[in-house]
C-alpha positions in Angstrom: 136.0 231.2 -59.2 137.4 234.6 -58.4 135.6 235.9 -55.3 134.0 239.3 -55.3 135.4 240.4 -51.9 136.2 243.9 -50.7 139.5 243.9 -48.7 138.7 247.2 -47.1 136.1 245.5 -44.9 138.9 243.4 -43.3 141.2 246.4 -43.1 138.7 248.5 -41.4 138.0 246.0 -38.6 141.2 247.0 -36.8 141.6 248.1 -33.2 141.0 251.8 -32.4 143.7 254.3 -31.8 146.0 253.8 -28.8 148.8 255.7 -27.1 150.9 252.6 -26.6 153.8 251.7 -28.9 156.7 249.2 -29.1 159.9 250.3 -27.5 163.1 249.0 -29.0 166.7 249.8 -28.2 166.6 253.1 -30.1 163.8 254.3 -27.8 165.5 253.5 -24.5 167.1 257.0 -24.4 163.7 258.6 -24.8 162.5 256.5 -21.9 165.4 257.6 -19.8 164.4 261.2 -20.5 161.0 260.5 -19.1 159.0 260.3 -22.4 157.8 256.8 -21.9 156.6 254.5 -19.2 157.1 250.8 -19.8 153.9 248.7 -19.7 154.3 245.9 -17.2 153.2 242.4 -17.7 153.5 242.2 -21.5 155.9 242.5 -24.4 155.9 242.0 -28.1 157.6 239.1 -30.0 158.5 239.5 -33.7 157.9 236.3 -35.6 159.3 234.6 -38.7 157.4 235.6 -41.9 156.2 232.1 -42.5 154.3 231.3 -39.3 150.5 230.9 -39.0 148.2 231.8 -36.1 147.4 228.2 -35.5 151.1 227.2 -35.3 151.9 230.1 -32.9 149.0 229.5 -30.6 150.0 225.8 -30.4 153.6 226.5 -29.7 153.0 229.1 -26.9 150.3 226.9 -25.4 152.8 224.1 -25.1 155.2 226.5 -23.4 152.5 227.8 -21.0 152.9 231.3 -22.3 149.7 233.3 -22.8 149.1 235.3 -26.0 147.3 238.5 -25.3 147.1 239.6 -28.9 148.4 238.6 -32.3 148.9 240.3 -35.6 149.7 237.7 -38.2 148.5 238.3 -41.7 149.4 236.4 -44.9 151.3 238.0 -47.8 149.1 239.7 -50.4 150.0 240.8 -53.9 148.1 243.0 -56.4 148.0 242.0 -60.0 149.1 244.8 -62.2 147.7 243.5 -65.5 144.5 241.6 -66.1 145.0 237.9 -66.6 142.6 235.8 -68.7 139.9 233.8 -66.9 141.8 230.6 -67.7 145.0 232.0 -66.1 143.1 233.2 -63.0 141.7 229.7 -62.5 145.1 228.2 -62.9 146.5 230.5 -60.3 143.7 230.0 -57.8 144.2 226.2 -58.0 147.8 226.6 -57.0 148.5 224.9 -53.6 150.0 228.0 -52.1 147.3 230.4 -53.2 144.3 230.8 -50.9 142.2 232.9 -53.2 142.0 235.8 -55.6 139.8 238.7 -54.8 138.4 241.3 -57.2 138.3 244.7 -55.4 136.0 246.7 -57.7 137.0 249.9 -56.0 135.2 252.1 -58.5 132.0 251.5 -56.6 133.6 252.0 -53.2 135.9 254.9 -53.7 133.5 257.6 -52.4 132.8 255.6 -49.3 136.5 255.0 -48.6 137.2 258.7 -49.0 134.4 259.4 -46.4 135.8 256.7 -44.1 139.3 258.4 -44.3 137.9 261.5 -42.7 136.8 259.6 -39.6 138.8 261.0 -36.6 138.4 257.7 -34.8 140.7 255.9 -37.3 144.3 255.3 -36.3 147.4 255.8 -38.5 147.4 252.1 -39.6 143.8 252.2 -40.7 144.3 255.4 -42.6 147.3 254.0 -44.3 145.4 250.9 -45.4 142.6 253.0 -46.9 145.0 255.3 -48.7 146.7 252.2 -50.1 143.4 251.0 -51.5 142.6 254.4 -53.0 145.8 254.5 -54.9 145.0 251.2 -56.6 143.4 251.0 -60.1 139.7 251.2 -60.0 139.4 247.5 -60.6 142.1 245.2 -59.6 142.9 241.7 -58.4 144.4 240.9 -55.0 146.0 237.5 -54.5 146.3 235.9 -51.1 149.0 233.3 -50.3 148.9 230.8 -47.5 150.8 231.7 -44.3 153.9 229.7 -45.3 154.7 232.0 -48.2 157.2 234.8 -47.8 158.5 237.1 -50.5 161.1 234.7 -51.8 158.6 231.8 -52.1 156.0 234.2 -53.7 158.5 235.1 -56.4 159.0 231.4 -57.1 155.3 230.8 -57.3 154.7 233.7 -59.6 157.5 232.5 -61.7 155.1 229.8 -62.9 152.9 232.6 -64.3 155.4 234.7 -66.2 152.7 236.6 -68.1 151.2 238.0 -64.9 152.7 241.2 -63.6 152.3 242.0 -59.9 153.4 244.1 -56.9 153.5 243.5 -53.2 150.3 244.8 -51.6 150.8 243.7 -48.0 153.8 242.1 -46.3 153.3 243.1 -42.7 155.4 242.1 -39.7 154.0 239.1 -37.8 153.8 239.8 -34.1 152.3 238.5 -30.8 151.8 240.3 -27.5 152.7 237.9 -24.7 151.8 238.0 -21.0 154.6 238.0 -18.4 154.8 238.4 -14.7 155.4 242.1 -13.9 159.1 242.5 -13.3 160.0 239.3 -15.0 159.6 240.5 -18.6 163.3 240.4 -19.4 163.6 236.8 -18.3 160.7 235.6 -20.4 161.9 237.7 -23.4 165.2 236.0 -23.3 163.5 232.6 -23.2 161.2 233.5 -26.1 164.1 234.8 -28.2 165.6 231.3 -28.2 162.6 229.9 -30.1 163.4 229.2 -33.8 160.4 231.0 -35.1 161.0 234.2 -33.1 163.1 237.0 -34.6 163.3 239.4 -31.7 161.3 240.8 -28.7 160.6 244.4 -27.5 159.1 246.1 -24.5 155.9 248.1 -24.9 155.9 251.7 -23.8 153.1 254.2 -23.1 153.7 257.8 -24.1 153.2 260.1 -21.2 
């Protein structure tokens, strides 16, 4: 059965605005100019787009590395057309599809617009709301399991050729890891050797 679930509820339960941001190589010059201070004792690791929170916590626990925060969300697609009830049931029973959610945004549009004016929202939250507001008034969102990336999603949806879709969310999967102050580079090098880690980056605080 297709679940009547409003994704904006999840999207609004995000952390508040912050003046910290990830510092990559392109930002080093800004730091040298005095625009940033590096945050000691932590850094960000960018993960492969097929990992799950459970897997990541297990792996870092085995390595004795503490996860301070994680942002790992599964791939979501929005259905462009409206499939039949039979087709929706077929899709929801697929082994890689966690669920299908009906957004019914027509009833929530006014509240979302009101939420958008909240000065406490950060840029990520506002972007999520605007994304919802640009969707058709009634639509279906399909959630894959964590192992599905874009390529695998295309293969899955190839089994349902009468269903048109677009990517709704394909966010980077990251974790913030704890390190001994001053030893961040050493642990970053170690973490980058892991097969499920794409890269690492320091965290900078804007002055």
